[in-house]
N, C-alpha and C positions, 0 to 999 in steps of 0.2 A: 495762641490758640484762638484769638478773637475772630480772625477771618473765617476759620472753620465753623465757629458758632453762628456767625452771620449768614454763611452759606446754608447752614443747616436749617435756620429759621426762616430763610428767604427774606431777610431784612434788607431794606434799602439803605443807602448811605445815611449816616447819623444826623438827620435834620429833625428828629422827632422832638416834641415838647417834653416827652418823658425824659428826665435827666438821670444819669447814673449816680450812684452813691459816691460820696467823697471817699477818696482812698481806693477806689476801684476803677481808675481811669483806663485800665487795660481792657475792661469789659465794655462791649458796645451798648448803645441804647436800643430799645426794642419798640419801634413805632407800631409793630403788629399788635401789641397789647391794647393800644387805643382802639383798634378796629374790632376787637373781640366783643361780642354782646354780653358775655358772661363776665363776672368779676374775676380778675386774674392779676397775678403779680409774679415776678421772677425773683428768686432768692439765690444768692451766691454761696459758694462753699464756706465763706466766713460768716454765714448766717445773717447777712445784711441784705436788705431789700435792694435789688438791682433796678427793678422797674415795676410800675403799678399803674393800672388804668383807672379811669374815673369811676366806673362801676364798682371796682374793688374799694376805692377810697370811700365811696358813699356807704357801702355795706359795712366796712370796718368802723366808719364813723358812727353808724347806727348801733353796732354791737359794742364798741369800746368807748364811745363818747369822745373820741379824738381822731385826728387825721393821721394817716400813715404815709410817709414820704420815702423816696429812694434814699438809701443810706442808713435808714433806721435798722437797728438790730431786732430780730424777730422776738427776742426776749422782752423788748420794750412794748410789744403789742399785748395789752392787758386782757387776753382772753384765755380761757382754759377749756380744754375739750375733755368731756367725761366719756371714758371708754372702760370696758372691763379690765384693761391692762393699766395698772397704776403707774408704771414707769414711762408711759407715753401720754402723760396728761397735759403737758404744755405744748404750745405750738412749736417751740424750738425743738423739743424732743421728737415730735412727729416729723419735722423737717429733716433732722439728722438721720432718723431712721429711714426716711424715704430716699435720702441720697444713696443709700446702699441697696435700694430695692428697685424693682421694675414698677411700671405703672400701677397705682393702687388707689382705691377709693376708701375713704374713711368716713363713716357715718357716726355721728355722736351728738351730744348736747354741747353747744357752745355757750359758755357762761361769760357774758361780757359785763360791762359796767352797769347795765340796766336790767337785763332780763335773760332768761334761758331760751335758746332757740335751737331748733333742729337744723343741722347744717350738713351738707354733702361736700366733702373736700376731695379733689382729685390731685394727687401728687404725681408729677411726671419728671423723673430725673433726666437731664440732658447731659450726654457724655461726649468727650472729645474723641479724636481719632484713635487714641490708645485706650479707650473705654474707661477713662478716668472721669469722675463727676465734675461737670463744668458749672452747672447751676440747676436749680429746682424750679420747675414750672408748676404753680399752684393755682387751681381754679376752685372757686367757692360758689356753692349753690345753697341758698337759704330756703328752708321749708317753713311756711307760715304756721303758727300755732294758734291756740285759742286766744292768746294775748292780743293778737292783732285782729281778732274777729274773722280770721280766714276759715271758711267752712271746707269740708272735705266730701260732702255728699255728691254722689254722681248717680243716684238712683231715684226712683219715684218716691220711695219711702224714706224715712229718717231712721238711721240705726240708733239702737238704744245707747244712751249716754252721749249722743252727739247734740250740739247746740241746734236750736231751731233754724230752719232755712231762712227765715226772715231776718235773722241776725247777719246774714251775709249780703254784702252789697254786690250788685251785679258786676260793677267794674272791678271789684276785688276778685270775684270769681273768674272773670276773663283773664285778669292778670296772672292768676295762679295757673290757669290752663296754658297760657303762653309760656310761663316759666317751665312747666313740666314738659311741654313739647320741645323746648329749646335744649333740654339736657340730653347729651348723647349716650344716655344709659336708660334702662328700663326703670320707671318709677311707678310705684303702686301704693295707694293707701288701702290698708287691709283691716277689715273689722276684726274684733276680738274672736269671733267665731270662724274666721278664715275667709269670709267673703271679700271679694275685691270691691272696694268702694270707688276708687278712682284709679285709672291707668293711663299712661301716655302711649303715644303711637309706637315708640321704640319697642316697648314691651310687647305690644300687640303684634308687631311685625316679627319680632323675635320668636313668639310662640305660634304664630300663624292664625291668630284669631282677630276678629274685628273687636272694637271696644264694647259693642253691645253684647257680643258672645262672651267676652272675657269677664265682664262684671256680673255675668250670670253664674260664674263659677267660683269655687274656692281655691285657695292656693294648694290645698290637698289634691284637688282634681288634676292639677297640672304638674304635680311633683312626682318624679319617678319613684315607684314603690321602694326601690332600694335605698333612697335617701329620706323618705317620709318620716320614719321614726326619729332619726337624729334631728330633723328640722322641727318636729313637734316638741321634742324635749327642750330645745333651745327656746322656743316660743313660750313654753310653760315657765322657764326660768325668768324670762322677761316679765311675765305677768306676776310671778311670785316676788319680783323685786331683787332677785339674785344677781341680775345684771341689767344694765340699761340699754345695751345693744349687743349684737353678735354678728359675726361674719362667718361664712362657710362656702365651700365649693359644693355645688349640688347639681343634680341632673333634673331638668324639666322634661316633660313630655309635650311635644308640639301637637298641634291639632292633627297632623298627619300620623302621629304615633311614634315619630322618630325622637330619640333622646337628644338633648342638647345641653352641653355643659355651661354653667353660669357661675359668676361670683356674686353671692348674695350678701348684702349688708342690711340689717334690720334694726330699727330704733322704735321703741315704744313711747308714744306721747301720752302724757297724763294731764289731768285737769288740775285746777288750783288745789284741790283737796288731795291730790296724789292718786286719784283713781285712774286706772288705765282707760284711755280713750280709743286709740287705734294705732296700728303699726304703719311706719313708713319703711317701705322696702326699696332698696336700690339694687337693680339686677344688671350685671355686666356680662355680655356675651363673651365667653372665653373658649368657645368650642374650637376655634381655629388654633388658639394657643395650646389647648389640650392636645389637639391632633399634631401640631408642630412639635410639642414636647414629646409626645409618643414616638413621632418619627425620629426626633433627635435621640431619644433613648434607644430606639431600635437600631439606628445607625451607629450609635456609640457601642451598642452590644455587638453589632456585626464587626465593627472595627476592632473591638477588644478581642473578639473571637479570632479574627484574622491575625491580630497582633500576637495572641497567645499560641496560635497554630504554627507560627513560623518556627522552623527547625533551628534557625540561627538565634543566638542569644542577642537581644537588643536592649541597650541601656540608654536612659535619658538622664543627663546630668545638667545641673545649672552651672552658671559661670564660675561658681565657687567650688565646683567639683562634687557637689552633693547629689546623691542619687535621687531623682524625682520619680522615675518609673522604670519598670523592667518587665519583659514578658516572661512566660512560664519557663522557657528555656534559660533565660538569664537568671531567674531566681534559683532554678535548679543548679545552675553553675556555682552559685554561692552557698547552696544548701538551705535556702529559705523557702517558706510556704507562700508568703505573700509580701507585698511591698512594705506594709506596715512593720512587719517583723525585720525586714532588711535594714532600713534606715542606714544604708551604707554610703560611703563616699569613695572618691577615687583612691584615697589612701588605703581603703580596705582591700583593694585589688592586690596590693603587695603582700597581704596576709594569706592570700589564697593561692597565688601563682608564682612560679619562677619562669622567667622568659629568656629564651635564647634566639638568635637568628638561625637560619638554616645551615650556617657553617658552624653551629654549636658554640658561638661566642655569646656570653651573657649580655643581655640588654638591660642597662640601668633603668630604674623606674621613671626617671625624668625623660627618658627617650621613648617611653611607651606611647602608642598612638593617641590615647586619650589626653595625655599631658600635652602632646604636640597640638592636638585640636584646640584645647583650652588656651594655648599660647597663640592661637591664630594661624598655625602652620598646617600645611596639607599633610594628611596622614591616612590616605586611602589606599586600599589594596596592599597592605603590608602583610607578608606571610612570615610568621614566627613559630618557633617551637615552644610549647607551653607544657609545664608540669603542674598538675593540680595537687597541691600538698595534701589535701584531705584524703585523696584516694591513691596518690602516687602515680596516677595515669599520665602518660606523656602523649601529647597529640600535636598535630600541626594545625594552626589556626590562621585564618585570614581576617585581618582587622581592617574595617572600613568605617568611615564616619563622616559627618559633616557638622558644621557649626551654623546654627540657625540665627539669623539677625532680624532686627525690626526694619521698619521702613527707612530709618536713618542709618542703617548699617551697624547698629549697636548689637553686640552678642546677646542672645537671649538664653539659649540652651544648646547643648551638644548631644548628638545621637551617635552612639557607637554600636557597631554590629560586629559580632564575633562568630565566624563560621568554622565548624570543624571540617577541615579539608584533608584529614589524614588519609582517607581512602583515595581521594582524588590525587593527592600528592604522590602516594606510593604507586597509584595506578599510572600516573604520568612517568614516574621513574621507571616502572616496569615497562611502560610503553616504549620509552626511549631504548631500554635494553632490548625489548622485543624487536623494535625497528632495526637495531644494529644486527641482531641475529637474523632478522628477515632479509636484510640487504646482503649479509654474508651468505645466506642460503641462495639468494638470487644470483650471486656471483658465481655459484657453482652449478647453476642450472644450465644445461646445454642449449635451451631455447634462448633467443634474444629477448631482452626485456628493457623497456623504456618507460620512465615515469614522466608525465607532462603536467605542467600547472594549467590553470584555467586560461592562460593566454597562449596555450599550446607551445610553451617553451620547455625544453628538455631539462628535467631536474636530476635525472639519474639514468645511467646506462650500466648494464652488467657487463662482465668480462666477455660474454659471448658476443654482445653487440660490438664491443671494441675490436674483437678478433675479426668479425666479418667485415666491418667497415674499414678496418685497418687505420682507424683514426683514434687518437687518445681520448679518454673521457673528457679531458679539459677542453678539447676542441668541439665536443658535442653539447655539453651541459651549458644551459643558458641560451641556446640558439633554437630557432624555429626550424621546422623540417625543410622549408624551402630555401633556407640558408646553407644547407649541407651540400657539399660538392658531390656530384655524381650519383645522387640518390633520387629516384622518381617516387615522390610521395603524393602526387596530385590525387590519385584515386583514393588513397587513404584519408587525406584531409577532407575530401568531399563526402566521404562515406562514414567509415567506422569511427574515426576519432571524434569528428564533430557531432555525429549522431549520438555517441555515448555521452558527450557533454550536454547535449540539448535534451535528450530523453531520459538521462540518468538511468540507463539500462545497458546491459552487456551487448556489444555489437561485434559482428564478425564479418570478415571479408578476406579475399585472396588477392595478393599483389605479386608483382615481379620485383625481386629485390636484387638489383645489380650489385655485383661484388667483383673484386679483382680476379676471382676464380671463375667468373662467368655468371650468367643469369641464374638466380635461384628462385624457386617457387615457394612462397611463404604464405602460411595461413595466419592472419592477424586477428587477435581477439583483444578488444578494448574494454576494459572494466573500469567504471567510475568508482573511485574510492571516496566514501562519504565521511563527513565529520559527524561528531556526536549530535550536532544540531540539524543534521539532514542535508547539509550543503556539500556540494562536490568540491573536494580539496585538490585531488589529483586524478589523473587518468593513467591507469597502467595498461600498457600495450604489450602483449606477448606475441612474439614472432616465431612460429614453428616452421622450420625448414622441412618441407616434405618433397624436396626435389627428387630424391631417389625413388620414392613411392610414385611420384608423378611420372617418372620415366618408365617405371615398371608398368604403370597403368596404361601408358601410351602404347607400349609394346603389346600388352594384353588386349588393348582396344583394337589394335590392328589385327591381332589374331582373331578377335571376335567377329570382325567384319570380313575377314579373308580366310580362305581355306589354307591351313598351314602347310599342306602337302603341295598343292599346285599353285599357291599364291593367287588363285582366282577369287573374286568376290564370292561370298557365301549367301545363304538364304536371306540373312538380315539385310544385306545391302540390296538384294534383289527386290524386295518389297519397297524399299525406299526409292530406288531408282525407277521401278516400274510405275509408281504413282506419278512421278515426274514425266515419264515418257508418254503414258496414256493420257495425261492431262493435256500435253501438247497436241497429241493426235486428236483428241476430242475437239479442241478449239480450232485446229486446222483442218478438220474433217479428213484426216489421213488414216491409212491403215497401218497396223503393226502386226507382228507375228511372234509367236512363242514356239521354239523348237525344243522338245524334251528328248534328250539323248540318253539311252540306257545301253550299256555294253552287253553284248551277247556272250555268254559263257565265260564271264570274267572270274567267277569264284574258283574254278579249277586252277587258275594260275596261282592264286594264293595258296591253295591246298597243295599243289605239286611243287611250286618253286619258292614258296614262302612269301611273307608279307613285303619283304624288301623288294622283291622282283615285281610284285603287284603294284607297290607304290611308285616304282620307276616307270612302269607302263602308264599309270595314271598321269604322271607328270608329262610324259611324251604326248599322251592324248590331248592334254590341255593345250600344249603348244601347237599341235596340229589344228585344233579347233580355232585357236586364236589366229593362226596363219590364214585360214580360209574365211574368217569373219571380216565384215567391213569395219572401217575405222569407227563408225558410229554405233556398231553393235556391241552389246555387253554379254560376256560369257561368264557363267556362274557354275560352281560345283555345288550341287545340292547335298552331296554326301554319298559315300560308297562309290558305285560306278555310274552315278547319275549326274548328267550335266544339263545345262539349260542355256539357250541363247535367246536374248530379247532383241528383236529387230525393229527399230523405229522406221518410219517413212518407207513403207512397203508399197510398191506400185501395183503388184498383182500376185495372185497365188502362184502363177507359173514361175515368177522370179524366185519365190520362196522354195518351190519344188526344185528348181535348178540348183540352188544353193545346197539343199539337202542332198542331192545326188553327188555333187562335188565333195561334200563333206564325207559321205559314205565311202566314196572312192579313196579319199585320203586316209580314212580310218582302216580300210582294208589292206593298206600297205603294211609290211612287216615292222615289228618293233624289235629292237635289239637291246637286250639287257645282258651285259657281259658277253658270254659266249652263246647266250640263248637267242634264238630267233623265234619270235612269237607272232602269231597271226590272229587278229581279232576282227570282229564285225560289230555293228551297232544297229539298234532299232531306233527310229526317230518318229515322234508324234508331233504334229503341227496343229496349232490353233491360231485363228486369225481374229484380230480386233478390227471392227466391232462385231464381225459375223458370228463369232463363237462365244462372245461374252464381253462385258464391259469392265470387269474387275480382274485384277491379276490372278487372284486365287482361282477364279472360275476358268480363266485361260490356262492356267497350269494344270488344273484337274482334267480339262478337256484334252490338252496335249498329252497328258499322262495316259488317258484312255486311248487316244490314238496310237500312242507308243505300244501299249499292250496289244492293240489290234495288229500292229506291224509285226510284233513277235509271233502272234498266232498265225500270221500269214507266211511264216517261215524265216523270220528275222532278216537282218541285213537289208532293211528297206525302210521306207518312210510312208506314213499315212497322214492325210488331213483328217481332222476330226469331223465325224458325222454323227448326227443325232442317234443313228441306229447302233452306234458302238456302245454296247452295254455289257460286253463280255466281262470287262474288269469289274463292273458293278455286280454282275451275276456271280463272279467268283467271290466277291466280298460277301454277297448274300449267302452263298453256299457255306463259306467259312463261318459266317455268323451262326448258321444252324448247327454246324458241327461244334462250335464253341458252346452253345447252349446244352447240347447233349453231353459234352465233356464235363461241364459244370455239374450236371445232374448225376453223372456216373463217376464223378471224382477221378477223372483221368489225368489230372495234372500232378506233377511231382516237383519237389524242390531239391535242388543241389546246392552245395555250399562251398564257397571259395574263401580260404583263409586270407586275412589281412594281418601283416606282421610289422613289428617295429623294425625300421631299417637299420638300426644300430645294435639292438640286442637280439633280434630274431624272435622276440616274445610275441605270442599270438595276442592281438589286440581285439579282434572281432572276426566274424565270418559274415560274408554277404550271401543272402538267400537269393537264388536265381531260379525262375520258373521254367519248367520243361513240360512238353506235351509228347511223351514217348509214342503213343499210339498213332498220332497223326503225323509225326516226324516233321512238323512245321516249326520253324524257328520263332522264337519270341519276337524277333524284329518284324515278323510277318503277322502273327495273330494278335499281338498286343495292340497295334494301331486299329485293327478291326474291332477289337473289344472296346477300345476308347470311343470309336465312332458310333458304335451301336449301343453303348451304355452298359455293356456286359463287364466293363472293367471294375464296376462296383463289387459284384459278387466274387469276381476273380481276385481282386485286391483283398477283400475280406478273408477269403480262404487262405491266401498267402500269409497274411499276418497271423491268423489263428494257427496255421500249420507250423509256422516258425516258433510260436509260443509252445506248441506241443513238443516240437523237437528239442526245445530248450530243456524241458523237463525230462525228456528221454536221456539227454546227456547228463543231467543232474542225477538221475536214477542210476546211470552207469558209473557214477563216482567222479565225474569230471567237475572241475571248478567252473564257476559261472562264466559262460562264454557269451559276450554281447553279440546280438544278431542284428545285421543291417538289412533293412527291407526297403525295396524301391517303391516310391509313390509316383504314379504317373500324373501328368498335368491335369487330366480329367478327374482323377481321384482328389487331387489337391483343391480343385474347385468346389468340392462338396462342402456345404455349409456346416455339416455336422462331423467333419473329419476328426477334429480333436476329441469330441465326445465319443465317437465310434472307437477310436484308438484306446481311449481310457476304459471304455466298457470291455473291450476285448482283453486288455491287460488284467483287469479285475476278475474277469470270468476265468482266466487261466492262471491267476495268481502270479503273474510275472511282474517283477519290479520294473518301473519305467527306466531306471538306469541301465537295465540289461537290453534296451532296445535303441537302435539307431534308425532314423528314417533318412533315405537318400532321395533328393529331388533334383530335377534338371533346372537349368537356368530358365527354360521356357515356362516351366510351371510357376515360378515365382515372379517372372517379369510381366505376366498378363495383367496383374493388379498388385502393384508393389505395396500399396497401403494395406490391403487385406492380407497379403503374404506376411508382412511384418506382424500383424495381429495374430494370425494363426500360428506362426512359428513361435511367437512369444508364449502363447498358451501351451504349446507342446513342450517348449523348454522349461516352462514353469512347472510342468508335471515331472520333470527330471529326464526327459527324452533328449538324446543328442541328435543334432541335425547336420547332415552333410550335403554339400552342393556337388552333384554328380556331373561328369562329362564337362568340366569347366573349360571354357574357351570355345565351345561349339554353339553357344547361344548368342544373344545380342543384347546390348544396352545394359547388361548386368553390372558392369563396372561403375556405372553412375550411382548405383544404389547398394553396391556390395557392402560398403562399410556400415550401412544402416540395417543390414539383415542380421538377425540373431543366429549366426551359424557357428558350428564347432569345427567342421572339417571342410576342406576344399580339395576335391578330387580332380587331378589333372587328367584330361581326356587321353585315352590310349593312343589316339592318332598323333599326339605330340611326343609321347614317350617312345613309340616305335621308331621315330626318326632321329633319336638322340645320336645313334652311332653313324648315321649316314648323312645327316643334314645339319649344318651349323645353325640354320634358321630354326630348326626344331629344337635344338639345344637352347637357343636364345629365348624362345618362347617359354620353354619349360623353366628356365632359370627365372624368367620374369614372374611366372606364376608362383614359384616357390618364394621369391622375395615378397611378392604381394601378400601371399597368405601369411607369412611370418610377420610381416609388418602389421597386419590386421589381427594378429594374435590367434590365428587359426592353425589347426593341425593340417598339414599338407599331405595328401595321399596320392601316390602314383599308381595308376592301373594300366595293365597291359605290359608288364615287365616280362620279357621273353628271353633275356640273356644276362649272363653275369656282368659283363661290362656296363650294361645299362643300369643294373642294380647298383654297382659300385659308383657310377657317376652320380646317381640320384643321392646316394648316401653322402658322398663328398660335398654335394652342393646343398645339403641341409634339408632334404626331404625327410619327413618324419616317418611315414608308413608306406607300405607298398603291397601290391597283389599282382598276380599274373601267372602265366603258365610256368615260368622259370621257378617260381616259388612253389606253386601247387595248383593243379587243375581243379575245377569244380568237382565235387564228389558227393555221394549220398551221405545222409546223416550217420548211417552205420559205419561207413568208411572213415568218416571224420573222427569217430571215436578212436579207431586204430591209429590214425595219423597223429592225433594229439598225444596219445599215450606213447607213441614212438618218439616224439620230440621230447617228452618228459623224461624218457629213459636216457636219451642222448644228453640231456641237461644234467 
């Protein structure tokens, strides 16, 4: 240990004249002692002087009358220190006591061979690297008394009882001042009444006063009031002779008012007669030590709180297996309140517990983790089954521990931690069972499922994936996607799979999944599976094959963009194509034309010969128009008997007129339908771009106006649009006025057409249809005018209210509740307060929302899909059912159909009427049925006019139907008889 001590004291190599004591050759010499101005010596653990400087030799020679040299035992130094503690009276006892202490100052009377002196001794124990005492460093400061003629006055006056100032030699006074200033502690001579007589700079700096300020005060002035009473009591005991000195920790008040902790040692000096003269106070600044001690205590308290707050039981054993410490959980495990009560050892564990491994084999005590630790073996993270004998409780414990060693690797103590992992153990067991059940369930799911690790290697595939890829699971597991033969995974790897791993969120995409049976359309959902620590462990990808739905959507999409009867593009494609054509014309400064064709007297053909004959005529008309159109022209069917031709790159109006004449001539030729020979004519209105408008809707309206002018001119002709053509507008204005009067006079009536279950014939609801008997104008004519003029609002409100009133009439007639379907026009649907208005009407008439169905067209919901979803959700949340009417005649609805909150999908009657005569009509109808059933909607067919059509729809899965074959629309009163008649038949 000598080298550590030398490094500690900063000693140079041993060439000092101070010699070590005989028999202590392992201790180094200490030349630093010779350089110290104060009297100092070093004492070893054997109580022998290790080193001593000249100042100390001189002082001890004065005190003892003999010299002290290295090797002398401290018991041979003939001085005695008088203190209030009797067992610390000899220097040896003080030294032995100081070896077990920290730095300390001792103030007392040192009785040597000649006289009594006041002495300040500072004992500083020096420890080795393992905190064992190596030697004691002793510094002595002697305070002159009256025997040497040393005065203590530091004021202008002379305190009572003090020797006259002329007894003090100036050189002795200066020597005393230098001695006081050299001491690294506060020194004060204090009068019996508490006044400071003499102070050194250390004390002044400590309290923040100058010497002049401090000697004008008393010790009471600078003592904290909290400690003043105790200090004065001890002073009084000194004066009374009950003690010759005292020490205490006390608080002073600095000049700034701040408290400061100090270690105070006080000795009372008396004259030859024994009368008290003055006090010698030695003040050590221990403020930092106090703060450090408080910090240590606070830190220990925090550590103890943390230690005791641990849910795991923690034990600390020494190398003999004796319990040194345990936290609250550990004490509770033994049934103790505190560590003093426990006094346990490793052997006590066997009294409390029986231990088995997880296979239920008993573990002998010598194989327990703590024994293995004490033997120097590794015993961490061992899981065992434990039975606590006191309670009989059996639990699963995780044992972990470590053996703490010193700097030389020698064992010092062992720390053992016992965790109750019963819940975790059984949770893991349950998790494994759950995983097995989970994978069993996945194997029976029809969707394909793949689990990937973080390196995107396949961990698991279910039976569906094996069946689709026709590769065994062993050929897939452990491989990355790009290693799989014949599977295109590039899009998936770039999107959903990697995005799910990088963002820790669910990702979706669509891919094409090649299989031996052809390309499949697959929706991929990638779900990151998180661990308990929040890390991604696996990524589960679900592959939903929606190929059949995709094919149905494609068929329906084609139907949405093309007229199912003539196969011509419809209005949706018209607007898309027109924007393209007019854009080219605008940039090239070219003309374009719109021909609006309306057949003359086509309705009688349907009335006289049936819709099949009318449909065949329309198909032949479409072919004739296509035959006479240029290759770059586009022919559209707008609906009914209206067609439109869009002509790009037109040279002149004359050319357009020539084409119109040839077209009229072609349409005047007879049409043959079976044995029928039918002759028709047409009226054509023409508008030119940019002469008659710059937008397609304007050009169509103007061509429509020109067409009506052609009809007014006798039909079978064509007219170019002119600004004077206002007849059509006038007609609309007149019809608007008539509608206003009809609303005021309540001229409208409702008729009702039943909708029945295709399989049971049960009535499911009735559709309310508006009629205007007095005007004899069809709803197809006056409803658009009402929409354009804003009259649809009051008309629609009347329809809903009248339907509610009719519902109660049927209830009063004794009929069961009959749900009523009411049509909502696109203009009505755009009303901001639609849902509120419907709710108010239902409440006013006392009708339950479930008794009402609202029917909307595709056009109504496609104008603003976001708002449509919001409004429909509000209506459905009220309990109202929603139907999508005339499905297949609108546009773009299939893109959003799955997101709309719909209950029913109604197949447009134009598809239904073609089931018997047209395979394309049957294919479209089938596709809509499949699409509706796939989306979980009730599919309704309207326009059923024959038994074979009804039977076809029933066989192909259509849920409900309506049409003339089932029942024509009828009044509310007639509906009562119809329903009762069906009830009697049932």
